C-alpha positions in Angstrom: -23.1 6.0 21.9 -21.6 6.6 18.4 -17.9 6.4 17.9 -16.8 9.1 15.3 -13.3 9.5 14.0 -12.4 12.5 11.7 -9.1 13.1 10.0 -7.2 10.8 12.2 -3.4 10.9 11.6 -1.0 8.9 14.0 2.3 7.2 14.0 5.5 7.0 16.1 7.6 10.0 16.4 7.9 11.6 12.9 6.8 8.4 11.2 3.3 8.8 10.0 1.5 5.3 9.7 -2.2 6.4 9.6 -2.5 9.2 7.0 -5.9 10.7 7.7 -9.0 8.4 8.0 -12.6 9.1 8.8 -15.0 6.6 10.2 -18.1 6.1 12.3 -19.5 3.3 14.3 -23.1 3.2 15.4 -24.6 1.4 18.4 -25.4 -2.1 17.5 -22.9 -2.2 14.7 -19.7 -4.3 14.2 -17.3 -2.6 12.1 -14.3 -4.6 11.0 -10.9 -2.9 9.7 -8.8 -5.3 7.5 -5.8 -4.9 5.3 -2.3 -6.3 4.6 0.5 -6.3 7.3 1.9 -2.8 7.9 -1.2 -1.0 6.5 -1.8 0.9 9.8 -4.8 -1.1 11.4 -3.4 -1.6 14.8 -1.9 1.9 14.9 -5.2 3.3 13.8 -6.9 1.5 16.8 -4.4 2.6 19.2 -4.8 6.2 18.0 -8.5 5.9 18.6 -8.0 4.1 22.0 -5.6 7.0 23.2 -2.6 4.5 23.3 -0.9 6.4 20.5 -1.1 10.2 20.6 -2.7 11.4 17.2 -0.7 13.7 15.0 -3.9 15.2 13.9 -7.7 14.5 13.9 -10.6 14.2 16.3 -12.1 11.2 18.3 -15.6 11.6 19.5 -17.8 9.3 21.6 -21.5 10.4 21.7 -20.5 13.7 20.6 -17.9 14.3 23.3 -14.4 15.2 22.2 -12.1 12.6 23.8 -9.0 13.1 21.6 -7.0 14.5 24.5 -8.3 12.3 27.1 -5.6 9.8 28.3 -6.2 6.1 27.5 -7.0 5.1 31.2 -9.6 8.0 31.3 -11.5 6.8 28.3 -13.4 4.1 30.3 -15.2 6.9 32.0 -16.6 7.9 28.6 -17.8 4.3 27.9 -14.8 3.1 25.9 -13.1 -0.4 26.5 -10.2 -1.9 24.6 -8.9 -5.3 24.3 -5.2 -5.1 23.0 -3.7 -7.9 20.8 -0.9 -8.7 23.2 -0.1 -8.5 26.9 -3.8 -8.3 27.5 -4.0 -10.3 30.7 -2.0 -10.4 34.1 -0.6 -14.0 34.3 -0.6 -13.9 38.1 -4.2 -12.8 38.6 -7.1 -15.1 38.4 -10.1 -14.4 36.2 -12.1 -13.0 39.1 -9.4 -10.8 40.1 -9.3 -9.4 36.5 -13.0 -8.6 36.6 -12.6 -7.0 39.9 -9.8 -4.7 38.9 -11.8 -3.5 35.8 -14.9 -2.8 37.9 -12.8 -0.7 40.4 -11.2 1.3 37.5 -14.6 1.9 35.7 -16.5 2.6 38.9 -19.3 0.4 37.4 -20.2 -3.1 36.4 -20.6 -6.4 37.9 -19.3 -9.9 37.2 -22.6 -10.8 35.5 -22.0 -8.2 33.0 -19.1 -10.3 31.5 -20.8 -13.7 32.1 -23.9 -12.6 30.2 -21.6 -12.5 27.0 -18.8 -14.8 27.9 -20.6 -17.5 29.9 -17.5 -19.9 29.7 -15.6 -17.8 32.1 -17.5 -19.2 34.9 -15.7 -22.5 34.3 -12.4 -21.1 35.2 -13.2 -18.0 37.3 -10.6 -19.0 40.1 -7.6 -20.0 37.7 -4.6 -17.8 37.3 -4.6 -16.3 33.7 -1.1 -17.6 33.2 -2.5 -21.2 33.4 -5.0 -20.7 30.6 -4.8 -21.5 26.8 -4.4 -18.7 24.3 -8.2 -18.8 23.5 -9.1 -18.8 27.1 -6.9 -15.7 27.7 -8.7 -13.9 24.9 -12.0 -14.5 26.6 -10.6 -13.2 29.9 -9.6 -10.0 28.2 -12.9 -9.7 26.5 -14.8 -10.3 29.7 -12.7 -7.7 31.6 -13.7 -5.2 29.0 -17.3 -6.1 29.1 -17.5 -5.8 32.9 -17.2 -2.1 32.5 -20.5 -1.9 30.4 -18.9 -0.2 27.5 -20.8 1.6 24.9 -17.8 1.6 22.5 -15.5 -1.6 22.3 -12.2 -1.7 20.5 -10.7 -5.1 19.6 -7.2 -5.6 18.1 -7.0 -8.9 16.3 -8.9 -11.0 19.0 -8.5 -14.2 17.1 -4.6 -14.0 16.9 -2.8 -17.1 18.0 -6.1 -19.2 18.9 -7.3 -22.3 17.3 -9.8 -21.9 14.3 -12.8 -23.2 16.3 -12.1 -20.9 19.2 -11.5 -18.1 16.8 -15.0 -18.8 15.3 -16.7 -18.7 18.8 -14.8 -15.4 19.6 -16.2 -13.7 16.5 -19.6 -15.0 17.4 -19.3 -13.4 20.7 -18.2 -10.1 19.2 -21.2 -10.0 16.8 -23.6 -10.9 19.7 -21.9 -8.0 21.7 -22.5 -5.5 18.9 -26.1 -6.6 18.6 -26.8 -5.9 22.2 -26.3 -2.2 21.3 -22.6 -1.6 21.7 -20.6 0.1 19.0 -17.6 -2.4 18.1 -14.7 -1.5 16.1 -12.4 -4.6 15.4 -9.0 -4.9 13.7 -8.7 -8.4 12.4 -6.1 -10.3 10.3 -8.4 -13.1 9.4 -10.1 -10.8 6.9 -12.6 -13.2 5.3 -13.9 -14.7 8.4 -14.2 -11.3 10.2 -16.1 -9.6 7.2 -18.5 -12.5 7.2 -19.5 -11.3 10.7 -19.2 -7.5 10.0 -22.0 -5.2 9.4 -19.7 -2.9 7.8 -16.0 -3.3 6.6 -13.0 -0.9 6.1 -10.1 -2.0 4.1 -6.9 0.0 5.1 -3.8 0.2 2.9 -0.8 2.4 3.3 -2.5 4.3 6.3 -5.7 5.1 4.2 -9.1 3.5 3.8 -9.3 2.5 0.2 -12.5 0.3 0.4 -15.5 0.2 2.6 -19.1 -1.0 2.7 -21.2 -3.8 4.1 -19.1 -6.8 4.9 -20.7 -9.1 2.5 -20.4 -6.5 -0.4 -16.7 -6.2 0.4 -16.4 -10.0 0.3 -18.1 -10.1 -3.1 -15.7 -7.4 -4.7 -13.2 -9.1 -6.9 -10.7 -6.3 -6.7 -10.7 -6.4 -2.7 -10.5 -10.2 -3.1 -7.5 -10.0 -5.3 -5.7 -7.4 -3.7 -6.3 -7.8 0.0 -8.0 -11.2 0.7 -5.7 -13.7 -1.2 -8.0 -14.5 -3.9 -10.6 -13.4 -6.3 -13.4 -13.5 -3.9 -17.0 -14.7 -4.6 -18.4 -13.6 -7.8 -21.4 -11.0 -7.4 -24.8 -12.4 -7.7 -27.0 -11.9 -10.9 
């Protein structure tokens, strides 16, 4: 199913952080949203996920308007979300995380998670609170995947994990997208994320200021200078 967002405005109380954005994510596509701190990336994702009530705009999954569907109800529409923080229950085992998600969605099996994150099998009966940061992110990802989502939202999945683990996580995410899932990811590690992305969005002050294929954004010297901490690679001949 396609994720389509039209004219999204969102914020907190009277403070508007996201100032009207449009985007679409097709099945099989990984779209990455990057930008400076405070640009509104996480707020945009929360608005799409139903974790922040939009001030205006429409969110559709497969053509169905889910703008007013509560966050917990969106799993029934094929959406799954992996928050940046507080995304596991420390006292629950990995297996219990998956069981809870299966019960909430009314569908899925443990194998649905292990198909994409096979490393979970190695610590299935450990409590999440005993795991490393990277392992916890895998648990959160597996819990989302066990519901067989058609749209997956990820909020900075590599935050706080070691570089080699971050690379593995991004490989997992790209593989998930290419299985036919529409994936929208917010990521602070902009260069590495755009290398994996089919399409990139650069958000600044609540608005999309650049967009295009991931490699094209990486090659754009203006984007590199303003948002990626350097001039970026020079375009080819």
